[in-house]
Structure formats: structure tokens, C-alpha cells
C-alpha positions as CSV (number, residue, x, y, z in Angstrom):
1,M,12.0,-13.1,2.9
2,S,9.7,-10.4,1.6
3,V,10.3,-7.2,-0.3
4,T,7.5,-4.8,-0.8
5,L,7.7,-1.8,-3.2
6,V,5.5,1.2,-2.5
7,L,5.2,3.9,-5.2
8,G,3.0,6.7,-6.3
9,A,0.7,5.8,-9.2
10,Q,-0.3,9.4,-10.1
11,W,1.6,12.8,-10.2
12,G,2.9,12.4,-6.6
13,D,1.4,13.6,-3.4
14,E,-0.7,10.4,-3.1
15,G,-0.2,9.8,0.6
16,K,2.9,7.6,0.3
17,G,4.3,8.9,3.6
18,K,1.3,7.6,5.6
19,I,1.2,4.2,3.9
20,V,4.9,3.6,4.2
21,D,4.9,4.6,7.9
22,L,1.9,2.3,8.5
23,L,3.3,-0.7,6.6
24,S,6.9,-0.2,8.0
25,E,5.7,-1.1,11.5
26,K,6.0,-4.7,10.5
27,C,9.3,-4.2,8.4
28,D,12.9,-4.5,9.3
29,V,14.3,-2.2,6.6
30,V,12.9,0.7,4.6
31,V,14.9,2.0,1.6
32,R,14.2,5.3,-0.2
33,Y,15.3,4.8,-3.9
34,Q,15.1,8.1,-5.8
35,G,14.4,11.8,-5.7
36,G,15.6,14.4,-3.2
37,A,14.4,17.0,-0.8
38,N,11.8,18.0,-3.5
39,A,9.6,15.3,-2.1
40,G,7.6,15.7,1.1
41,H,6.1,12.8,2.9
42,T,3.6,13.8,5.6
43,I,2.8,11.5,8.5
44,V,0.2,12.3,11.1
45,C,0.2,10.3,14.3
46,N,-1.9,11.2,17.4
47,G,-2.5,14.6,15.9
48,I,1.2,15.4,15.5
49,K,2.3,16.0,11.9
50,T,5.9,15.1,10.8
51,V,7.0,16.1,7.3
52,L,10.0,14.2,5.9
53,H,11.9,15.0,2.7
54,L,14.8,12.7,2.5
55,I,14.7,10.2,5.4
56,P,12.4,7.2,4.8
57,A,9.0,7.4,6.5
58,G,9.8,4.2,8.5
59,I,12.1,6.2,10.8
60,L,9.3,6.8,13.3
61,H,9.3,3.1,14.2
62,P,12.3,2.5,16.6
63,N,13.1,-1.0,15.3
64,V,13.2,-0.1,11.6
65,T,16.5,0.4,9.8
66,C,16.3,3.2,7.2
67,I,18.5,3.6,4.2
68,I,18.8,6.5,1.8
69,G,19.6,4.6,-1.4
70,N,22.1,5.4,-4.2
71,G,19.3,6.7,-6.4
72,V,18.7,9.6,-4.1
73,V,20.3,13.0,-4.4
74,I,21.1,14.4,-1.0
75,D,21.2,18.0,0.2
76,P,23.3,17.9,3.3
77,I,21.6,20.9,4.9
78,A,18.1,19.5,4.4
79,F,19.3,16.2,5.7
80,K,20.7,17.8,8.9
81,N,17.4,19.7,9.4
82,E,15.5,16.4,9.3
83,V,18.0,14.8,11.7
84,D,17.6,17.7,14.1
85,L,13.8,17.6,13.8
86,L,13.7,13.9,14.6
87,T,16.2,13.9,17.4
88,S,14.4,16.8,19.0
89,N,11.3,14.8,19.0
90,G,13.1,11.9,20.8
91,I,13.6,9.7,17.7
92,K,16.9,7.8,18.1
93,L,18.8,7.4,14.8
94,D,22.1,5.7,15.9
95,N,22.9,2.5,14.0
96,R,19.6,2.5,12.1
97,L,19.9,5.3,9.6
98,F,22.4,4.9,6.7
99,I,23.2,6.7,3.4
100,S,24.5,4.9,0.3
101,E,28.2,5.6,-0.6
102,N,27.0,5.9,-4.1
103,A,24.3,8.6,-3.5
104,H,25.1,11.9,-5.1
105,I,25.2,15.2,-3.2
106,I,23.4,18.5,-3.9
107,F,25.4,21.6,-3.5
108,P,24.6,25.4,-3.5
109,Y,25.7,25.6,-7.2
110,H,23.0,23.1,-8.1
111,I,20.4,25.1,-6.4
112,A,21.6,28.4,-7.9
113,L,21.5,26.8,-11.4
114,D,18.1,25.2,-10.8
115,K,16.6,28.6,-9.9
116,A,18.3,30.4,-12.8
117,R,17.1,27.9,-15.4
118,E,13.5,28.1,-14.1
119,A,13.7,32.0,-14.2
120,S,15.1,32.0,-17.7
121,A,12.7,33.4,-20.3
122,S,14.2,31.2,-23.0
123,K,13.3,27.9,-21.1
124,T,10.0,26.1,-20.7
125,T,8.9,26.7,-17.1
126,I,8.5,23.2,-15.6
127,G,7.5,24.3,-12.1
128,T,10.4,22.8,-10.2
129,T,10.9,23.2,-6.5
130,G,14.2,24.9,-7.0
131,K,16.0,22.4,-4.8
132,G,18.8,21.7,-7.2
133,I,17.5,18.1,-7.9
134,G,17.6,18.3,-11.7
135,P,21.1,19.9,-11.9
136,A,22.4,17.3,-9.5
137,Y,21.1,14.4,-11.7
138,V,22.6,16.2,-14.7
139,D,26.1,16.1,-13.0
140,K,25.6,12.5,-12.2
141,V,24.8,11.5,-15.8
142,A,27.6,13.7,-17.1
143,R,30.0,11.9,-14.7
144,E,30.8,15.2,-12.9
145,G,28.7,14.5,-9.8
146,I,30.1,14.2,-6.3
147,R,29.1,11.1,-4.4
148,C,29.0,10.5,-0.6
149,C,32.0,8.2,-0.8
150,D,34.0,11.2,-2.1
151,I,33.8,12.7,1.4
152,Y,36.4,10.1,2.5
153,D,39.1,12.1,0.8
154,I,38.7,15.8,1.8
155,D,41.6,17.1,-0.4
156,A,40.2,15.5,-3.5
157,L,36.7,16.5,-2.6
158,T,37.8,20.2,-2.2
159,H,39.4,20.1,-5.6
160,K,36.2,18.6,-7.2
161,I,33.9,21.1,-5.5
162,K,36.0,24.1,-6.6
163,S,36.2,22.9,-10.1
164,N,32.4,22.4,-10.3
165,I,31.7,25.9,-8.8
166,L,33.9,27.5,-11.4
167,E,32.1,25.6,-14.2
168,N,28.7,26.5,-12.9
169,N,29.7,30.1,-12.4
170,R,30.4,30.3,-16.1
171,L,26.9,29.0,-16.8
172,L,25.2,31.3,-14.3
173,S,27.1,34.4,-15.6
174,H,27.2,33.9,-19.4
175,I,24.1,31.8,-20.1
176,Y,21.6,32.9,-17.5
177,Q,23.0,36.4,-16.5
178,A,22.6,35.5,-12.9
179,D,24.8,36.2,-9.8
180,V,27.8,33.9,-9.5
181,L,28.9,32.1,-6.3
182,D,32.0,33.1,-4.2
183,V,34.3,30.1,-4.9
184,D,36.2,30.0,-1.6
185,A,33.2,30.7,0.7
186,T,31.0,28.3,-1.1
187,T,33.7,25.5,-1.1
188,N,34.0,25.9,2.7
189,Q,30.3,25.8,3.1
190,C,30.1,22.6,1.0
191,I,32.9,20.9,2.9
192,A,31.3,21.7,6.3
193,S,27.9,20.5,5.2
194,C,29.4,17.3,3.8
195,K,30.9,16.3,7.1
196,V,27.3,16.1,8.6
197,L,26.7,13.1,6.2
198,L,29.9,11.2,7.2
199,P,28.6,9.3,10.2
200,Y,25.8,7.8,8.2
201,I,27.6,6.8,5.0
202,K,27.8,3.0,4.4
203,N,28.1,0.5,1.6
204,T,24.4,-0.1,1.5
205,I,24.5,-2.3,-1.6
206,Y,25.7,-5.2,0.5
207,L,23.7,-4.0,3.6
208,V,20.3,-4.2,1.9
209,N,21.0,-7.4,0.0
210,N,22.4,-9.2,3.0
211,E,19.2,-8.2,5.0
212,I,17.1,-9.7,2.2
213,S,19.2,-12.9,2.2
214,S,18.8,-13.2,5.9
215,G,15.0,-13.2,5.6
216,K,14.3,-9.7,6.8
217,E,11.1,-7.7,5.8
218,V,12.3,-5.0,3.4
219,M,10.3,-2.1,1.9
220,L,11.4,0.1,-0.9
221,E,9.9,3.6,-0.8
222,G,9.6,5.9,-3.8
223,A,9.1,9.7,-4.0
224,Q,7.0,11.7,-6.5
225,G,4.8,9.5,-8.8
226,T,4.7,7.5,-11.9
227,L,3.4,10.3,-14.1
228,L,6.4,12.4,-13.1
229,D,8.9,9.8,-14.2
230,V,11.6,11.2,-16.4
231,D,11.0,8.4,-19.0
232,F,7.3,7.6,-18.6
233,G,5.8,10.7,-17.3
234,T,4.3,13.8,-19.0
235,Y,7.7,15.0,-20.3
236,P,9.1,17.6,-20.0
237,F,6.9,18.4,-17.0
238,V,8.4,15.6,-14.9
239,T,11.0,15.1,-12.2
240,S,14.6,14.2,-12.9
241,S,14.5,10.5,-11.8
242,N,12.6,7.3,-12.1
243,P,9.8,6.9,-9.4
244,T,8.6,3.8,-11.3
245,S,9.4,0.3,-10.2
246,G,12.4,0.1,-12.5
247,G,13.9,3.0,-10.6
248,A,13.5,1.1,-7.4
249,C,15.9,-1.6,-8.5
250,T,18.6,0.8,-9.9
251,G,18.1,3.1,-6.9
252,T,18.7,0.5,-4.3
253,S,20.6,-2.4,-5.9
254,V,17.7,-4.8,-5.2
255,P,17.2,-7.0,-8.2
256,P,13.6,-7.3,-9.6
257,N,13.2,-11.0,-8.8
258,K,13.4,-10.2,-5.1
259,I,10.4,-8.0,-5.1
260,N,7.2,-9.8,-4.0
261,K,4.6,-7.1,-4.0
262,I,4.2,-3.7,-5.7
263,I,1.7,-1.3,-4.0
264,G,0.5,1.6,-6.1
265,I,-0.8,4.5,-4.1
266,T,-3.6,6.6,-5.7
267,K,-5.9,9.2,-4.3
268,A,-9.6,8.7,-4.7
269,Y,-9.3,11.8,-7.0
270,C,-6.3,13.4,-8.8
271,T,-4.0,16.2,-8.0
272,R,-0.9,17.7,-9.6
273,V,1.7,20.4,-8.5
274,G,3.5,22.5,-11.2
275,N,2.8,22.8,-14.9
276,G,2.0,20.1,-17.4
277,P,-1.0,18.1,-18.8
278,F,-3.8,17.3,-16.4
279,P,-6.8,15.9,-18.4
280,T,-9.3,15.6,-15.4
281,E,-8.4,18.9,-13.8
282,Q,-11.4,20.9,-12.5
283,E,-10.6,24.6,-12.6
284,N,-13.9,25.4,-10.9
285,D,-15.7,25.3,-7.6
286,L,-15.3,21.5,-7.5
287,G,-11.5,21.8,-7.8
288,E,-11.3,24.4,-5.1
289,S,-13.6,22.3,-2.9
290,L,-11.3,19.3,-3.3
291,R,-8.3,21.5,-2.6
292,K,-9.7,22.8,0.7
293,K,-11.2,19.5,2.0
294,G,-8.0,17.5,1.1
295,F,-5.6,20.2,2.3
296,E,-4.0,20.1,-1.1
297,F,-1.0,22.2,-0.6
298,G,2.6,20.9,-1.4
299,A,4.4,19.5,1.6
300,T,7.7,20.8,0.3
301,T,6.7,24.1,-1.3
302,G,3.3,24.9,0.1
303,R,2.0,25.5,-3.5
304,P,-1.7,24.8,-4.0
305,R,-2.2,21.6,-5.9
306,R,-4.3,21.4,-9.1
307,C,-7.3,19.0,-8.4
308,G,-9.6,17.0,-10.5
309,W,-11.5,13.7,-10.9
310,L,-9.9,10.3,-10.7
311,D,-8.3,9.3,-14.0
312,L,-8.4,5.5,-14.6
313,V,-6.8,5.8,-18.0
314,A,-3.7,7.2,-16.3
315,L,-4.0,4.7,-13.4
316,N,-4.1,1.7,-15.8
317,Y,-1.0,3.0,-17.4
318,S,0.7,3.2,-14.1
319,I,-0.4,-0.3,-13.2
320,M,1.0,-1.6,-16.5
321,I,4.4,0.0,-16.5
322,N,5.0,-0.7,-12.7
323,G,3.5,-4.2,-12.4
324,I,1.4,-3.0,-9.6
325,T,-0.2,-5.9,-7.7
326,D,-2.2,-3.8,-5.1
327,I,-3.8,-0.4,-5.0
328,A,-3.7,1.7,-1.8
329,L,-6.7,4.1,-2.2
330,T,-6.2,7.4,-0.2
331,K,-8.3,10.3,0.8
332,L,-11.6,8.5,0.2
333,D,-13.1,10.7,2.8
334,V,-12.6,13.8,0.8
335,L,-15.3,12.7,-1.6
336,S,-17.8,11.9,1.2
337,D,-20.1,14.9,0.8
338,L,-20.6,14.7,-3.0
339,E,-23.9,13.7,-4.5
340,E,-22.2,12.3,-7.6
341,I,-18.7,11.4,-8.5
342,K,-17.1,11.2,-11.9
343,V,-14.3,8.9,-13.1
344,A,-12.4,9.2,-16.3
345,T,-12.6,6.0,-18.4
346,H,-11.5,7.2,-21.9
347,Y,-9.9,10.1,-23.6
348,K,-10.9,11.6,-26.9
349,I,-7.7,12.8,-28.5
350,N,-8.2,14.9,-31.7
351,D,-11.6,13.3,-32.0
352,I,-10.3,9.6,-31.6
353,V,-11.6,7.8,-28.5
354,T,-8.9,5.8,-26.7
355,D,-8.0,4.3,-23.4
356,V,-4.3,4.7,-24.1
357,F,-2.3,7.2,-22.1
358,P,-0.5,9.4,-24.7
359,N,3.3,9.7,-24.7
360,Y,3.2,13.0,-26.6
361,V,1.0,16.0,-26.4
362,N,1.5,19.6,-27.5
363,K,-0.4,22.9,-27.4
364,N,-2.4,21.8,-30.5
365,T,-3.4,18.5,-29.0
366,K,-7.1,18.5,-28.0
367,I,-7.8,16.1,-25.2
368,D,-11.5,15.6,-24.0
369,V,-12.3,13.3,-21.2
370,E,-15.1,10.7,-21.2
371,Y,-16.5,10.1,-17.7
372,T,-18.6,7.5,-15.9
373,T,-20.8,9.1,-13.3
374,L,-21.3,7.2,-10.0
375,K,-23.6,8.0,-7.1
376,G,-21.9,9.6,-4.2
377,W,-22.5,8.4,-0.6
378,N,-22.8,11.8,1.0
379,K,-22.0,10.4,4.4
380,D,-19.1,10.7,6.9
381,I,-16.9,7.6,6.8
382,A,-14.3,8.7,9.3
383,N,-15.3,6.0,11.9
384,A,-15.2,3.0,9.5
385,T,-12.9,0.3,10.7
386,N,-13.5,-2.2,7.9
387,I,-14.9,-2.2,4.3
388,N,-18.3,-3.4,5.5
389,D,-18.7,-0.1,7.6
390,L,-18.5,1.9,4.3
391,P,-21.7,3.0,2.7
392,K,-22.8,0.9,-0.4
393,E,-22.0,3.7,-2.8
394,A,-18.4,4.0,-1.4
395,K,-18.0,0.2,-1.9
396,D,-19.4,0.5,-5.4
397,Y,-16.9,3.2,-6.1
398,I,-14.1,1.0,-5.0
399,K,-15.4,-2.0,-6.9
400,F,-15.6,0.2,-10.1
401,I,-11.9,1.0,-9.8
402,E,-11.1,-2.7,-9.2
403,D,-13.1,-3.8,-12.1
404,Y,-11.7,-1.2,-14.5
405,T,-8.1,-1.7,-13.4
406,K,-8.3,-5.5,-12.8
407,T,-6.3,-4.7,-9.6
408,K,-7.4,-5.2,-6.0
409,V,-7.7,-2.3,-3.7
410,S,-6.2,-3.7,-0.5
411,I,-5.7,-0.5,1.5
412,I,-8.2,2.3,2.0
413,S,-7.2,5.5,3.8
414,I,-10.0,7.6,5.3
415,S,-8.2,10.4,7.0
416,P,-4.5,11.6,7.5
417,E,-4.3,9.8,10.9
418,R,-2.1,6.7,10.9
419,N,-4.8,4.5,12.3
420,S,-7.6,5.7,10.0
421,T,-6.9,3.0,7.5
422,I,-8.8,0.0,6.3
423,F,-6.9,-3.2,5.3
424,V,-9.2,-5.2,3.0
425,E,-9.2,-8.9,3.3
426,D,-9.6,-11.0,0.2
427,K,-13.2,-10.6,-0.9
């Protein structure tokens, strides 16, 4: 029995889709544990790009069972679009794609409220995707959410949906001065979209734990990244769920003592989408160069990502709170033509030097970054098949990361392609 947890160690967009797709080839089950269609996992195989938002990346392997866990919030329309995309590409989903009965559903009123809040001049602009994720989690915590198991009783479901639309219309109208939704038309739309989910709904709590007990290889897949965690990220510029390892347990029903390995994915540099603190951001030619070379545009929104140097203060924080055992280092190739590379090793916060990632910053907080400068390799590494094929300077860069974080780099990605990946043996 083996359970591997794969999560983002930065602000998301670290390349989780590729790593999960690659590792899931040897898995029996892949479970997505949080987030919603605000996450985009991009997989490139034989030059063909597939972008998934809800369905686990392991779905491209025909023998892998994929589960959308109870910690995920599901937009039925987005789900149907993914199902249609996969089936049109010849991917068979029967008897290997399941949705937790306890997963909550996103409805049009969540999306309307999300957009109205983001547009409100009285609110701090977070830079959300406008997909209704936050409002759906609000309803969940307020015990007003609608779960997938509610679809079993259409009459009760209809009553709940109408009640929620009426309540949200009051918010839209009186608080945000936004257009309200037509109650009957929206209710009918919601009921029709929910029926799309019905064939896939299952008691996944027993399903996943029975698979673990029977000795199957199970992988837990996160969305977003540690620094967007609602409890441990750069609040309030965070997502509405827990991408950290604790969220994997609550979002799947897998107990922590069943998890054998925790792989934290980090780029060889840093990116961030949306607003919020980003100490190593490079708002200059370097940042623009990283954006272009790394194709740093959001898989869900298309928004350009903010780019900067690798931040080891933030990475050590992620390693600590997640219990990361292995680092998967992605997009190392993007740094290949640089003469020198900087790595953040300390902050100076209000003139005090620290290696502690701060819980709290405001507009008056002054954060300066202390860097270590390493020599670049200025060579193409696209054809490397093992770590010994990499230039000395690239290996030195990897070793610097390992030494600073006291965590091994066991996977190195050198292009978006599935097979352009180095698995590092114990050195």
C-alpha cells in the first residue's frame, strides 16, 4: 500500500498537472482533494495539450480510477465540458471517474455573487477567477451549501436551489447593486446541469479507503499552491480552500498516517497570478523574459503571471507546514540562457533580517530580499535524460536548493512534454 500526496509549494501554477500525469501511470487511483474549476492543470503529451480544471490529471491513463473528492466544489457545466473534451479525444470514463457524494456544487448564483463582490468598490480586490469558488465554500461553511448527494431527491433539491437564489438575489440587489437572477429559469438551469453529475456520484469515502486497504497505489492531487492556502497563505490574497497537506486529508477522507510520501512541486523560479505580496517579483525585463520563455499565462483565465526569482524562504515555509519529503523542480529549462541566477535566502522586514515567512504584511510593511547569486549554465538542457547530463552549474543550482531546504530534489522537469523529466536516483 502506498499513498503519495502531490501539492503545489508556491502560489500555484507549478506544473502539478504534468507531474501527476507522469506519476499516475504507476498508480491505481488519483484523488483531487480541493479547489474547483479555478485551477488549470496542463498536460502536454506528443505535442497535444490537454487542460483539465476539475477531473484529476491521471484520467489520461486508461487503467487509473479518478475521484473528485469531497473537498472540491464542482461546477456541473465545467465538469460536462471536460467530460465532452475527454470523450471526444477517445478517453473512456465509464467505471473509472467518480465524484464524492459530499462534494458541494457551484451554481450560477455563486458565480454572479463572486463577480459582484470582485467588482465592488468597497471590497479589497483579490483577483479571483470569478468562477464562484469562494461563495460556494461560504455556503458550505454556513451549512447552506448543496451537495452532490442532494441530487438524489429532485423535489428537495429544487426547494433548496430556489431558496438560495432568492437569498443571493437580495445580496446582489441590495448590497452590490447588481442584476438579479430569474428564479424559475435559473432553477431549471441548475436542475438540468445537476443531472449531468448523477451517473458519477458515489460514496467515495469508502471507495478510496477500501482501495488503500487492498494495497492499491493511490495519489492525492491538490490544486493551487501552499501560499494560496486560506489558513497559511498570503491572506486575504488566497484561495478559499486548503491546498496544503492537511486539506488532502479532510478533502478525501484519507487519514494522515496512510500518506507515505509528500511531493512539493516548485518552479525553478516563482510566479503568481492575481494580487497580493510577491517579495521576489521582477517587474522588469527579466520578469517579462521569464513570462515569455515559460509561457506564463493562466491555464484557467489566460492572465499573465507575475514572475520573479526562486524564493527559498517561502519554499522552506511550505516544506515545514506540509511535511514535504521530496521536491519536484519544474521549468528548469526556462533559466537556461541566463548568465547568473539569483535565489532569495533571507528577507529584511522593516530592517530586521529573517528567514521566517511572515504571517502578516500591510501596505506599510517594507520587505527587502537578500539574494545569493549563482552562476548560470547558459546551455540548452532539453535533451538531458539524467542528472549527469545537466551542466555543472545546473547541478550546483539544484544542490543549493537541496542544501538550503534540507530536502531532496527527486524530480526535475526540463520541458512541458510528459517525457522531458528526470527522475533522480539517490545520490
